[in-house]
C-alpha positions in Angstrom: -34.2 -13.5 78.9 -36.8 -12.9 76.2 -40.4 -13.8 77.2 -42.8 -15.4 74.7 -44.6 -12.8 72.5 -42.1 -10.0 73.5 -40.0 -8.0 71.2 -36.3 -7.6 72.1 -34.3 -5.0 70.2 -30.5 -5.3 69.9 -28.7 -2.0 69.2 -25.1 -0.8 69.2 -22.4 0.6 66.8 -21.3 -1.3 63.7 -19.2 -4.3 64.4 -20.1 -4.5 68.1 -21.6 -8.1 67.9 -25.3 -7.6 67.3 -25.6 -10.0 64.3 -23.2 -12.5 66.0 -25.5 -12.6 69.0 -28.6 -13.3 67.0 -26.9 -15.8 64.7 -26.4 -18.0 67.7 -30.1 -18.6 68.1 -30.6 -20.6 64.8 -27.1 -22.1 65.4 -25.5 -20.5 62.3 -22.6 -21.1 64.8 -22.5 -22.5 68.3 -21.7 -20.8 71.6 -18.2 -21.3 73.0 -19.4 -20.6 76.5 -22.7 -20.5 78.3 -25.9 -21.8 76.9 -29.0 -20.7 74.8 -32.2 -22.2 76.2 -35.6 -22.2 74.5 -38.4 -23.3 76.9 -35.6 -24.4 79.3 -34.0 -26.7 76.7 -30.4 -26.2 75.5 -30.7 -25.6 71.7 -27.8 -28.0 71.1 -29.9 -30.9 72.4 -32.5 -30.3 69.6 -32.1 -31.4 66.0 -31.1 -28.6 63.6 -34.3 -29.2 61.6 -36.7 -28.9 64.6 -34.9 -25.8 65.9 -34.8 -23.9 62.6 -38.4 -25.0 61.8 -39.5 -22.7 64.7 -37.4 -19.7 63.5 -38.0 -17.2 60.6 -35.2 -14.8 59.7 -35.5 -11.6 57.6 -32.1 -10.2 56.7 -31.0 -6.9 55.2 -30.2 -8.7 52.0 -32.4 -11.8 51.7 -31.5 -14.6 49.4 -34.0 -14.9 46.5 -33.4 -17.5 43.9 -34.3 -17.7 40.2 -37.8 -18.9 39.8 -41.3 -17.5 40.4 -42.8 -15.5 43.3 -44.6 -18.6 44.4 -41.4 -20.7 44.5 -39.6 -18.1 46.6 -42.5 -17.6 49.1 -43.1 -21.3 49.6 -39.5 -21.9 50.5 -40.6 -21.8 54.1 -43.5 -24.2 53.5 -43.4 -26.1 50.3 -47.0 -27.5 50.5 -48.6 -24.1 51.2 -52.1 -23.6 49.8 -53.1 -20.8 47.4 -55.1 -19.4 50.3 -52.0 -19.3 52.5 -49.9 -17.7 49.8 -52.7 -15.0 49.2 -52.8 -14.3 52.9 -49.0 -14.0 53.2 -49.0 -11.6 50.2 -51.7 -9.5 51.8 -49.9 -9.3 55.1 -46.7 -8.3 53.4 -48.4 -5.6 51.3 -47.5 -7.4 48.0 -51.1 -8.4 47.0 -51.8 -5.4 44.8 -48.4 -5.6 43.1 -48.8 -9.3 42.4 -52.4 -8.9 41.2 -51.2 -6.4 38.6 -48.7 -8.9 37.1 -49.8 -10.9 34.0 -48.7 -14.2 35.6 -49.4 -13.3 39.2 -47.6 -15.5 41.7 -46.2 -17.5 38.8 -44.2 -14.5 37.6 -40.4 -15.1 37.2 -38.3 -12.8 39.3 -34.9 -13.4 37.8 -31.6 -14.3 39.5 -31.6 -13.0 43.2 -34.9 -11.3 42.5 -33.3 -8.9 40.0 -36.6 -7.9 38.5 -38.0 -6.6 41.8 -37.2 -3.4 43.6 -35.4 -3.4 47.0 -38.7 -2.9 48.9 -40.4 -5.7 46.9 -37.6 -8.1 47.7 -37.9 -7.3 51.4 -41.6 -7.8 51.4 -41.2 -11.1 49.5 -38.9 -12.3 52.3 -41.5 -11.1 54.9 -44.2 -13.1 53.0 -41.9 -16.1 53.2 -41.7 -15.7 56.9 -45.5 -15.4 57.2 -45.9 -18.7 55.3 -43.5 -20.4 57.6 -45.5 -19.1 60.6 -42.6 -19.7 63.0 -43.1 -18.6 66.7 -39.6 -16.9 66.8 -38.7 -14.2 64.3 -35.3 -12.6 63.8 -35.1 -9.3 61.9 -31.5 -8.3 61.1 -31.4 -4.7 59.8 -34.4 -5.5 57.6 -35.1 -2.0 56.5 -31.7 -0.4 56.5 -31.0 -0.6 52.8 -34.2 1.1 51.7 -35.3 4.6 51.0 -37.8 6.3 53.3 -40.9 5.5 51.1 -40.0 1.8 50.7 -39.1 1.6 54.4 -42.5 2.9 55.5 -44.3 0.1 53.6 -41.8 -2.6 54.6 -42.1 -1.5 58.3 -45.9 -1.9 58.1 -45.4 -5.4 56.8 -42.9 -6.1 59.6 -45.4 -4.8 62.2 -47.9 -7.4 60.9 -45.2 -10.2 61.1 -44.3 -9.3 64.7 -47.8 -9.8 66.1 -48.1 -12.6 68.6 -44.5 -13.8 68.0 -41.3 -13.7 70.0 -39.2 -11.2 68.0 -35.5 -10.2 68.0 -34.8 -7.1 66.0 -31.5 -5.4 65.1 -32.0 -1.9 63.8 -29.7 1.1 63.4 -32.6 3.5 63.3 -33.7 4.0 66.9 -37.1 5.1 65.9 -37.8 1.5 64.9 -36.9 0.0 68.3 -38.5 2.5 70.7 -41.7 0.4 71.1 -39.7 -2.8 71.9 -40.5 -4.6 75.2 -36.8 -4.6 75.9 -33.8 -2.9 74.4 -30.4 -4.5 74.8 -27.4 -2.2 74.1 -24.2 -4.1 72.9 -20.7 -2.6 72.9 -17.6 -4.6 72.0 -19.3 -7.9 72.4 -20.7 -7.1 75.8 -24.2 -6.2 76.9 -23.8 -2.8 78.6 -27.5 -1.8 79.2 -30.9 -3.4 79.2 -34.4 -1.9 79.6 -37.3 -0.1 77.9 -36.8 3.0 75.9 -37.9 5.3 78.8 -35.8 3.4 81.3 -32.7 3.7 79.2 -33.2 7.4 78.5 -33.4 8.0 82.3 -29.8 6.7 82.7 -27.5 9.7 83.0 -24.5 9.4 80.6 -26.0 6.1 79.4 -24.9 4.4 76.2 -28.5 4.3 74.8 -29.1 8.0 75.7 -25.9 9.0 73.9 -26.9 7.0 70.7 -30.4 8.4 70.9 -29.3 12.0 71.3 -26.7 11.7 68.5 -29.2 10.3 66.1 -31.9 12.8 66.7 -29.6 15.8 66.7 -28.4 14.6 63.3 -32.0 14.3 62.1 -32.9 17.7 63.4 -29.9 19.3 61.7 
């Protein structure tokens, strides 16, 4: 259960089923057992359009298409005003970058955003999610492909995006999930632990504690 406005982090080793779990929410595929309910309604009883209208997704590798910055941002809301675009750019920490471009938001970014850096592509995807203003946000390893400097800026943009929304986040860096309202540990397609960072660390020989210790020992080394 994820309560409105809460952040739920899904963690676990590679291939354990984290992305599969979250891909069920926007119905990229359907459950084969059980149900997913939003406000008590089975999501299969909703139209795909009305369901996905309420969900914004930021992936590790977001699809940007050939066109302008404006075209790519307004994919989430085609009739967005200049004010809305400017606000989204500011919240995604892209405003200074765009202001320095000769054509501003009407700058062409090339196929799959080839003319942008990795961090800029991620922030453009976050700006797209801001424009959409959906109440449910899914972040799937959104900073994992970035260097530390880019990650710091993208993480600040993500923090803005997470405010007052129901958020599901997959992250392999445990430092990014410590502040989640709930952490769910997945192993081989099963939920093995659930709780806050402090609650999970208190479990002797727990799965989360083992992951946490391994990651921070590595960091210290």
